[in-house]
C-alpha positions as CSV (number, residue, x, y, z in Angstrom):
1,M,-0.1,0.0,-0.3
2,T,1.5,2.9,-0.8
3,A,1.6,6.5,1.6
4,V,-0.4,9.5,0.4
5,K,1.8,12.5,0.2
6,P,0.1,15.6,1.9
7,N,-1.3,17.9,-0.5
8,A,-2.1,21.3,-0.8
9,L,-5.9,21.6,-0.3
10,P,-5.4,22.8,3.5
11,W,-4.3,26.1,1.3
12,L,-8.0,26.8,0.9
13,A,-8.3,28.0,4.1
14,V,-6.5,31.1,2.8
15,S,-9.4,31.4,0.3
16,V,-11.8,31.1,2.9
17,I,-10.1,34.2,4.7
18,V,-9.8,35.8,1.4
19,L,-13.6,35.5,0.9
20,T,-14.6,36.1,4.1
21,L,-13.0,39.8,4.1
22,D,-14.0,40.6,1.2
23,Q,-18.2,39.7,2.0
24,W,-17.3,41.5,5.4
25,S,-16.0,44.6,3.6
26,K,-18.9,44.7,1.1
27,A,-21.4,44.0,3.7
28,W,-19.8,47.2,5.2
29,V,-19.8,49.3,2.1
30,L,-23.5,48.4,1.1
31,S,-24.5,49.9,4.9
32,S,-22.0,52.6,5.0
33,L,-21.5,54.3,2.0
34,P,-23.4,56.0,-0.2
35,E,-23.1,55.2,-3.9
36,Y,-21.4,57.5,-6.1
37,I,-20.3,59.7,-3.6
38,A,-16.4,59.7,-3.2
39,V,-15.5,59.4,0.4
40,P,-11.5,60.7,1.3
41,V,-9.4,58.2,2.7
42,I,-6.2,59.7,1.3
43,D,-6.7,63.1,-0.2
44,G,-5.1,63.2,-3.5
45,F,-4.7,59.2,-3.6
46,W,-7.5,57.2,-2.4
47,N,-10.9,57.2,-2.2
48,W,-13.5,54.9,-0.9
49,Y,-16.1,54.9,-3.7
50,R,-19.1,52.5,-3.9
51,T,-20.2,51.3,-7.5
52,Y,-21.1,48.4,-9.4
53,N,-19.5,46.4,-12.1
54,T,-21.5,44.6,-14.2
55,G,-18.8,43.3,-16.6
56,A,-15.1,42.2,-15.7
57,A,-11.9,43.7,-15.2
58,F,-12.0,47.2,-16.0
59,S,-15.9,47.0,-16.5
60,F,-15.3,44.8,-19.8
61,L,-18.5,43.4,-21.0
62,A,-20.7,45.6,-18.4
63,D,-23.3,46.7,-21.0
64,A,-23.6,43.3,-22.9
65,G,-27.5,42.6,-22.1
66,G,-27.0,40.4,-18.8
67,W,-26.0,37.5,-20.6
68,Q,-22.2,38.2,-18.7
69,K,-22.9,37.6,-15.4
70,W,-23.9,33.8,-16.1
71,F,-20.9,33.6,-18.5
72,F,-18.4,35.0,-15.9
73,M,-20.1,33.2,-13.1
74,T,-19.7,30.0,-14.9
75,L,-16.0,31.1,-15.8
76,A,-15.1,32.1,-12.1
77,F,-16.3,28.5,-11.2
78,G,-14.3,26.6,-13.7
79,I,-11.3,28.5,-13.1
80,S,-11.7,27.8,-9.3
81,G,-12.4,23.9,-10.0
82,L,-9.3,23.7,-12.1
83,M,-7.3,25.8,-9.3
84,A,-8.6,23.3,-6.3
85,W,-7.4,20.4,-8.5
86,M,-4.0,22.2,-8.9
87,L,-3.9,22.3,-5.3
88,A,-4.7,19.0,-4.8
89,R,-1.6,17.7,-6.9
90,T,0.6,20.3,-5.4
91,K,2.8,19.5,-2.2
92,R,1.7,21.2,0.9
93,G,4.7,22.7,1.5
94,D,4.8,24.7,-1.6
95,W,3.7,28.0,-0.9
96,K,5.0,29.7,-4.3
97,Q,2.2,27.2,-5.9
98,A,-0.3,26.7,-3.4
99,L,-0.8,30.8,-1.9
100,P,-1.5,32.3,-5.7
101,L,-3.5,29.3,-6.7
102,A,-5.7,29.9,-3.1
103,L,-5.4,33.8,-3.5
104,V,-7.1,33.4,-6.5
105,I,-9.9,31.2,-5.7
106,G,-10.9,33.1,-3.1
107,G,-11.1,35.8,-4.9
108,A,-12.9,34.6,-8.0
109,I,-15.8,33.3,-5.6
110,G,-16.1,36.9,-4.0
111,N,-16.9,38.1,-7.1
112,V,-19.2,35.4,-8.1
113,I,-21.4,35.5,-5.0
114,D,-21.8,39.0,-5.8
115,R,-23.1,38.1,-9.2
116,F,-25.3,35.9,-7.7
117,Q,-27.0,38.0,-4.8
118,H,-26.6,41.7,-6.6
119,G,-26.4,41.0,-10.6
120,H,-23.3,43.1,-10.4
121,V,-19.8,43.4,-8.4
122,I,-19.5,45.8,-5.6
123,D,-16.8,47.5,-6.0
124,F,-15.0,50.7,-3.3
125,I,-11.8,51.0,-3.9
126,Q,-10.5,54.1,-5.4
127,W,-7.1,55.4,-6.4
128,Y,-6.2,58.2,-8.7
129,V,-3.2,61.6,-9.0
130,K,-4.7,64.7,-10.0
131,D,-7.5,63.6,-12.7
132,Y,-6.3,60.6,-13.7
133,Y,-8.2,57.5,-11.8
134,W,-8.1,53.7,-11.6
135,P,-11.3,51.7,-11.9
136,A,-12.8,51.2,-8.6
137,F,-11.8,47.4,-7.1
138,N,-12.5,45.6,-4.2
139,I,-10.6,42.9,-2.0
140,A,-11.5,40.0,-3.9
141,D,-10.0,41.9,-7.3
142,C,-6.9,42.3,-5.1
143,A,-6.4,38.8,-4.1
144,V,-7.3,37.4,-7.5
145,V,-4.2,40.1,-9.1
146,G,-2.1,38.9,-6.8
147,G,-2.6,35.6,-7.1
148,A,-2.0,36.1,-11.1
149,I,0.6,37.9,-10.3
150,G,1.9,35.3,-8.2
151,I,1.5,32.1,-10.8
152,G,3.1,34.3,-13.4
153,L,6.0,35.4,-11.3
154,F,7.2,32.3,-9.2
155,G,6.7,30.2,-12.9
156,L,9.2,32.3,-14.3
157,L,11.6,32.5,-11.6
158,A,11.1,28.4,-10.9
159,G,13.4,28.1,-14.0
160,K,14.0,24.5,-15.7
161,P,13.6,21.5,-13.2
162,V,16.6,19.9,-12.9
163,A,17.3,16.4,-14.4
164,K,17.9,13.8,-12.0
165,R,21.3,11.8,-12.3
166,G,20.8,8.1,-12.7
């Protein structure tokens, strides 16, 4: 009988933390921030700004007529499932692969919950310099972007596997 190797599925706890922080912050936004009114956090750089996104990143497909909600929900579930499958095949101690995957899963599911509950994603972090505004985003978006950067960065830095000499 072969021993079961510990996999990285416990890293899904990071996904749960991201999901919890994301949903808590959006509940706070819905109960505390006015719609479409900037509330300065750091003048000249950062506002709380409650807005909604029916599309994807940078409101891509926001005016597509409604089908995009189901498309993005299906895409997020598919990608999350694939990444959970990858976690199941990753060594538990390989944080450079496990952490980015867990971040993307938590962020993707956080935005899916918004689409399912509200029909759109709730965004509230607005960064700007003078008259140049970055599109508003949320904690789930931060996790997805951070995870994607980690996947790319650690994938590039990993280099080629060393061949075993026999």
